[in-house]
C-alpha atoms as one frame of an Amber mdcrd trajectory, in Angstrom:
protein
   0.000   0.000   0.000   1.577   3.300  -1.068   1.517   6.261   1.266   0.003
   9.617   0.431   2.203  12.603  -0.336  -0.745  14.825   0.471  -0.949  13.296
   3.929   2.753  13.991   4.461   2.256  17.657   3.642  -0.643  17.884   6.065
   1.325  16.090   8.766   4.406  18.260   8.349   2.269  21.380   8.506   0.499
  20.265  11.639   3.219  18.981  13.964   4.523  22.256  15.331   2.326  21.937
  18.399   3.898  21.918  21.837   5.165  18.461  22.670   3.196  18.358  25.896
  -0.115  18.765  24.070  -2.600  15.910  23.903  -2.311  15.842  20.102   1.466
  15.533  20.191   2.852  13.164  17.562   6.296  11.591  17.890   7.921  12.249
  14.513   9.558   8.877  13.975   8.584   6.454  11.228   7.013   3.458  12.928
   4.681   5.595  15.027   1.803   4.279  12.932  -1.039   5.359  15.192   0.387
   8.888  15.433   0.652   9.158  19.211   3.595  10.010  21.445   5.478   6.705
  21.437   6.323   3.581  19.448   4.909   0.404  20.978   2.966  -2.776  20.204
  -0.101  -0.683  19.370   1.752   0.585  16.306   2.475  -2.935  15.069  -1.200
  -3.789  15.534  -2.249  -0.640  13.663  -0.001  -1.477  10.712  -1.604  -4.935
  10.581  -5.020  -3.249  10.367  -3.759  -1.043   7.503  -2.520  -4.087   5.627
  -5.898  -5.802   6.196  -7.690  -2.644   4.932  -9.294  -2.101   8.325  -7.595
   1.228   9.064  -6.474   4.286   7.137  -2.845   4.634   6.153  -0.770   7.135
   8.109   2.549   8.515   6.923   4.524   7.211   9.869   3.153   3.699   9.336
   5.866   3.246   6.709   8.300   2.296   9.458  11.189   1.346   7.191  10.554
   4.344   4.916  10.555   2.372   1.674   7.360   3.846   0.215   5.136   0.884
   1.118   3.202  -0.198   4.199   3.594  -3.941   4.549   4.711  -6.690   6.935
   8.286  -5.388   6.838   7.065  -2.326   8.688   5.675  -4.509  11.478   9.114
  -6.122  11.724  10.741  -2.681  11.901   8.414  -1.536  14.686   9.207  -4.648
  16.716  12.919  -4.046  16.244  12.532  -0.430  17.385  10.649  -1.589  20.492
  13.422  -4.083  21.294  16.203  -1.636  20.482  17.706  -3.752  17.710  16.768
  -1.747  14.616  19.513  -1.200  12.050  18.230   2.206  10.987  15.687   4.759
  12.115  13.939   7.401  10.020  13.206  10.557  11.977  11.469  13.807  11.014
  13.899  16.676  11.569  12.951  20.316  12.040  14.461  22.752   9.539  14.619
  26.553   9.765  16.149  29.085   7.396  17.812  30.965  10.269  18.208  30.725
  14.055  15.596  33.403  14.626  13.161  32.173  11.988   9.622  31.426  13.117
   8.973  29.381   9.962   9.583  25.653  10.256   9.519  22.698   7.886  10.306
  19.035   8.447  12.410  16.575   6.522  12.878  12.825   7.047  16.419  11.669
   7.833  17.355   7.983   7.932  19.987   7.270  10.575  22.071   4.066  10.671
  21.876   2.432  14.097  23.768   2.132  16.405  25.303   5.603  16.590  28.761
   5.260  18.140  30.629   8.333  16.879  28.799  11.608  17.568  29.841  15.153
  16.734  27.913  18.072  18.236  28.276  21.655  17.037  26.717  23.415  20.034
  27.014  23.150  23.836  23.212  22.841  23.951  23.289  19.427  22.299  26.262
  18.369  24.409  24.321  19.201  27.576  21.420  17.071  26.388  23.735  14.161
  25.592  24.898  14.382  29.181  21.311  14.545  30.460  20.673  11.336  28.491
  23.785   9.795  30.058  25.338   9.094  26.675  28.702   7.417  27.137  31.605
   9.839  26.782  33.501   7.570  24.385  30.646   7.885  21.878  31.280  11.638
  21.554  34.205  12.407  19.230  33.828  16.106  18.435  32.566  19.112  20.427
  32.397  22.913  19.943  35.232  25.111  21.170  33.133  26.780  23.883  32.469
  23.370  25.452  36.125  22.375  25.339  37.146  25.662  26.980  34.491  25.415
  29.709  36.474  22.844  31.640  34.650  23.552  34.903  31.298  22.824  33.254
  32.377  20.036  30.883  35.387  18.526  32.693  35.007  15.087  31.125  35.291
  16.364  27.559  38.641  18.151  27.793  40.460  15.578  25.649  37.831  15.424
  22.893  38.611  17.162  19.613  37.206  20.641  18.992  35.357  21.272  15.746
  35.409  25.080  16.062  32.665  27.461  17.092  28.954  27.203  16.378  29.264
  29.990  13.811  32.601  28.895  12.296  32.438  25.121  12.215  35.536  23.307
  10.965  33.894  20.885   8.553  37.183  19.355   7.436  37.885  18.448  11.048
  34.460  16.842  11.343  35.061  14.732   8.252  38.391  13.582   9.687  36.576
  12.278  12.782  34.526   9.835  10.689  31.272  10.496  12.594  28.171   8.321
  12.495  26.046  11.367  13.303  26.564  15.130  13.348  24.103  17.245  15.340
  23.598  20.830  14.122  21.040  23.557  14.801  17.776  23.375  12.869  19.057
  26.312  10.800  22.283  24.482   9.941  21.079  21.590   7.788  21.664  23.162
   4.358  25.203  24.293   5.105  26.188  21.058   6.841  24.706  18.892   4.082
  26.732  20.733   1.456  29.998  20.546   3.386  29.634  17.062   4.875  28.734
  14.860   1.898  27.780  11.337   2.865  27.501  12.180   6.587  24.249  11.653
   8.488  23.052  14.946   9.957  20.432  15.521  12.637  18.958  18.919  13.515
  18.169  19.915  17.098  18.043  23.299  18.869  17.326  22.435  22.521  16.469
  26.012  23.468  12.837  26.370  22.448  10.324  25.234  25.112   7.781  24.269
  22.436  10.115  21.665  20.917  12.372  20.802  23.860  10.565  17.660  25.039
  10.035  16.400  21.500  13.677  16.938  20.576  14.834  15.159  23.719  12.516
  12.222  23.099  13.526  11.833  19.445  17.214  11.959  20.339  16.599   9.342
  23.010  15.240   6.995  20.347  18.167   7.696  18.028  20.793   6.975  20.676
  19.059   4.088  22.434  18.469   6.213  25.540  14.672   6.169  25.743  14.492
   5.546  29.491  17.043   8.240  30.255  15.180  10.659  27.995  11.894  10.011
  29.780  13.561  10.492  33.165  14.865  13.893  32.138  11.582  14.833  30.473
   9.762  13.983  33.722  12.019  16.394  35.631  11.679  19.151  33.033   7.922
  18.773  32.663   7.531  18.743  36.433   9.129  22.188  36.650   7.210  23.591
  33.711   3.865  22.117  34.802   4.233  23.510  38.331   4.316  26.960  36.749
   1.793  26.538  33.939  -0.964  25.090  36.118  -0.988  28.358  38.064  -0.346
  31.005  35.408  -2.651  29.420  32.821  -5.568  30.069  35.152  -4.864  33.824
  35.116  -6.704  35.936  32.542  -4.435  37.780  30.096  -5.590  41.208  31.283
  -4.610  40.215  34.830  -1.085  39.215  33.887   1.679  41.793  34.354   2.863
  43.670  31.289   6.498  42.852  30.642   9.188  44.186  28.366  11.978  41.778
  27.444  15.223  43.280  26.188  18.108  41.350  24.670  21.731  42.444  24.399
  21.229  45.750  22.567  19.023  48.557  23.916  15.435  48.221  22.715  16.082
  44.965  20.872  13.155  42.863  21.983  11.153  39.752  21.117   7.759  39.296
  19.565   5.372  36.617  18.414   7.084  33.366  17.426  10.352  34.134  19.196
  11.890  31.955  21.870  12.111  34.784  24.389   8.458  35.679  23.948   7.521
  32.047  24.482   9.542  31.836  27.694   8.215  35.087  29.149   4.657  34.029
  28.298   5.138  30.617  29.932   6.242  32.453  33.074   2.926  34.307  33.129
   4.001  37.563  31.566   2.038  39.621  29.048   4.654  40.714  26.519   3.979
  44.302  25.470   5.480  43.517  22.049   3.885  40.110  21.653   1.891  41.407
  18.698   5.045  42.074  16.660   6.711  39.252  14.715  10.119  37.797  15.469
  12.857  39.905  17.035  12.082  43.591  16.400  13.974  46.666  17.538  11.614
  49.226  19.042  11.953  52.800  20.213  12.071  54.083  23.767   8.931  56.169
  23.310   6.859  53.083  22.519   8.186  51.313  25.609   7.248  54.383  27.661
   3.759  54.464  26.162   3.128  50.777  26.777   4.433  51.236  30.347   5.563
  47.717  31.324   5.271  46.600  34.945   8.390  44.440  34.620  11.548  44.643
  32.550  13.692  41.546  32.035  17.006  41.844  30.224  19.467  39.301  28.903
  22.826  41.127  28.813  25.703  40.411  26.464  27.537  37.249  27.488  30.836
  37.918  25.765  32.349  36.264  22.679  30.966  33.009  21.347  33.837  31.113
  22.986  33.122  32.612  26.404  32.648  29.904  29.033  30.766  32.471  31.142
  27.634  31.674  29.136  27.715  28.263  30.823  29.331  29.185  34.144  27.631
  32.486  34.952  29.195  35.887  35.531  29.909  38.066  38.552  27.190  39.919
  40.405  28.781  43.270  39.585  28.281  42.713  35.859  24.623  41.831  36.369
  24.103  44.787  38.699  25.641  47.134  36.137  23.324  45.781  33.429  20.365
  46.467  35.707  21.598  49.933  36.664  21.993  50.869  33.007  18.252  50.345
  32.524  17.253  51.891  35.847  19.224  55.046  34.993  17.897  55.603  31.473
  16.226  59.022  31.690  13.571  58.107  29.138  12.402  55.175  31.298  12.297
  57.003  34.615   8.483  57.196  34.655   7.894  53.606  33.529   6.248  51.540
  36.268   8.885  48.794  36.112  11.628  51.323  36.879   9.630  53.278  39.457
   8.879  50.069  41.364  12.370  48.584  40.825  10.907  45.654  38.912  13.931
  45.358  36.622  15.620  41.958  36.478  18.558  40.377  34.702  18.767  36.836
  33.330  22.107  35.682  32.035  23.380  33.066  29.641  22.230  29.486  29.471
  19.350  29.786  31.963  17.279  31.839  29.559  18.782  31.384  26.109  19.432
  27.657  25.954  19.017  24.233  27.564  18.460  25.599  31.073  15.669  27.960
  30.009  13.297  26.317  32.506  15.410  27.881  35.278  14.965  31.344  33.785
  11.230  30.739  33.409  11.066  29.776  37.089  12.866  32.983  38.074  10.483
  35.106  35.996   7.409  33.378  37.431   8.656  34.088  40.937   9.429  37.711
  40.077   6.062  38.278  38.405   4.036  36.464  41.101   6.019  36.375  44.368
   3.017  35.348  46.462   1.781  32.709  44.048   5.232  31.137  43.785   6.585
  31.724  47.275   7.618  28.052  47.510   9.230  27.934  44.058  13.016  27.657
  44.343  14.657  28.482  40.981  18.186  28.174  42.319  17.352  24.807  43.887
  15.872  23.639  40.576  19.024  24.813  38.830  21.341  22.960  41.201  19.247
  19.778  41.043  19.537  19.833  37.261  23.281  20.342  37.438  23.738  17.526
  39.944  21.280  14.911  38.656  21.444  15.500  34.920  24.839  17.098  34.333
  26.852  15.164  36.893  28.302  18.311  38.472  29.062  18.845  42.193  26.266
  19.774  44.598  28.039  23.067  45.404  28.560  24.044  41.761  26.467  27.222
  41.915  28.172  28.329  45.126  31.572  28.197  43.454  30.755  29.768  40.106
  29.097  32.838  38.627  25.644  34.336  38.960  22.821  33.956  36.444  19.920
  36.006  37.879  19.857  39.433  39.514  18.388  40.282  41.877  17.392  36.726
  42.743  14.595  37.679  45.112  11.513  39.604  43.999
């Protein structure tokens, strides 16, 4: 039975939903019944398709050969038992890091994957959360190699350059089974790494974070570890959403989020807007698309009750993005906003509701920590028992294998910590 190209188009257009939603579909071929996992129910569903008792679904073609037949049942059973020889996975593709437009493309990955190259510290952190064996990782980005306090076990692994200046010749010399790039990096990597299997993951967008983690767990044979980490992550996020989702939009505080440059902000479809909204904020520029630059007068007119800024974290090779910075630097970033004459009559400044979030806890894999801080700042009474720093340290200890006093010995990420 041949699959429908029309169905594929509809599926690819409709799978950008948050991975925690009830209609979430795991984008791996073999997920015949289009739910969130691959199990015996998928084998049974394929049998019904073959017997003309059920409609064909795109992911029913488990071995991705263009037909739905008994070989797909065999493939599903091999996936369940962890003995498949290849796995076809739908990968997200964007034209740029900040793009809000997304497409999906199927990538067939030979299994097992024993030689992995990652081009960003985000993916390396997730590999560690999944407890992927160190000897399976053969290439890492320069920032991760330099951050020896954060990634001590990877100091002897070859560097493949920075995220924005990847050394593709070095990658080829490492003979990888799989190279992980950002969702915006597929075109460039495909052209410069002929014959190499490439997977695309961001690991900084809340809407795709669980899905990306789960798909990577399947690829690397770390399903149980992925679900353990997802349970932790979802527990943090759900503890916030179940409270802020019950608040009407007009009752949520108006917030202005500013990135590195003055009046560079985030709008609809951006990662920062998503994170601030998940924390219960009402983004005053949420009606604008992408990452606009606005003027001070408009900020004054909209009069935000809170301002949250992510200051510059240094060059791309700066380990401070992972390790935090000193309190003085965060205080200076806050003072710069507090002392802007044009913002002196804005409620956020008048009430000292100006906060700084730094580095990885808002822009990358630890974004759930930044969301927890914002929720506590926006609703101190509602979240009086929420402990963002404790959540942060638990993550570092349980899922990154770092010492229990790591945060005490390294830089700061949030200022001021208390509301």
